[in-house]
C-alpha positions in Angstrom: 11.2 -10.6 7.4 12.9 -8.6 4.7 14.6 -11.8 3.3 11.1 -13.3 3.0 9.9 -10.3 1.0 13.0 -10.6 -1.2 12.2 -14.1 -2.1 8.4 -13.8 -2.5 7.2 -11.2 -4.9 3.6 -12.2 -4.4 3.7 -10.9 -0.8 4.7 -7.4 -2.0 1.9 -7.5 -4.7 -0.7 -8.6 -2.1 0.4 -5.8 0.3 0.1 -3.2 -2.5 -3.3 -4.6 -3.6 -4.6 -4.7 0.0 -3.6 -1.1 0.8 -5.0 0.3 -2.5 -8.3 -1.6 -2.0 -8.5 -0.3 1.6 -8.0 3.3 0.4 -10.6 2.8 -2.3 -13.2 1.5 0.2 -12.5 4.3 2.7 -12.8 6.9 -0.1 -16.1 5.5 -1.3 -17.4 5.2 2.2 -16.5 8.7 3.3 -17.3 10.6 0.1 -20.1 8.4 -1.1 -23.9 9.0 -1.2 -24.4 8.7 2.5 -21.3 10.1 4.2 -21.0 9.5 8.0 -20.3 12.2 10.6 -16.5 12.6 10.6 -15.1 13.0 14.0 -11.5 13.9 14.9 -10.6 10.3 15.4 -12.0 9.3 12.0 -10.2 12.1 10.3 -6.9 10.9 11.9 -7.6 7.4 10.7 -8.5 8.6 7.2 -5.1 10.5 7.1 -3.3 7.3 8.0 -5.2 5.3 5.4 -4.3 7.9 2.7 -0.7 7.5 3.7 -0.8 3.8 2.6 -0.6 4.4 -1.1 2.6 6.3 -0.7 4.0 3.5 1.4 2.7 0.8 -1.1 4.2 2.6 -4.0 7.5 3.0 -2.3 7.5 -0.7 -1.4 6.6 -1.6 -5.0 9.4 0.5 -6.5 11.9 -0.7 -3.9 11.0 -4.3 -4.7 11.3 -3.7 -8.5 14.7 -2.1 -8.0 15.9 -5.0 -5.9 14.8 -7.6 -8.4 16.4 -5.6 -11.3 19.6 -5.2 -9.3 19.8 -8.9 -8.4 19.1 -9.9 -12.0 21.9 -7.6 -13.4 24.4 -8.9 -10.8 23.6 -12.6 -11.3 24.7 -12.5 -15.0 
């Protein structure tokens, strides 16, 4: 799996884009004009969703460092 991500930068970009769009949608839905009743389960799910940007950013930085490291070592 990790070898696939090493070779295909577009997968990493799509994962980052998907997670950020999911967080944006949840934020607009929960804090928008007509917010729903937020139960304990919803609050837990919201916490998990807000953890996604940190994971996506870490994945993005890790991938960028991997590409830079491979480019420097191949010369």
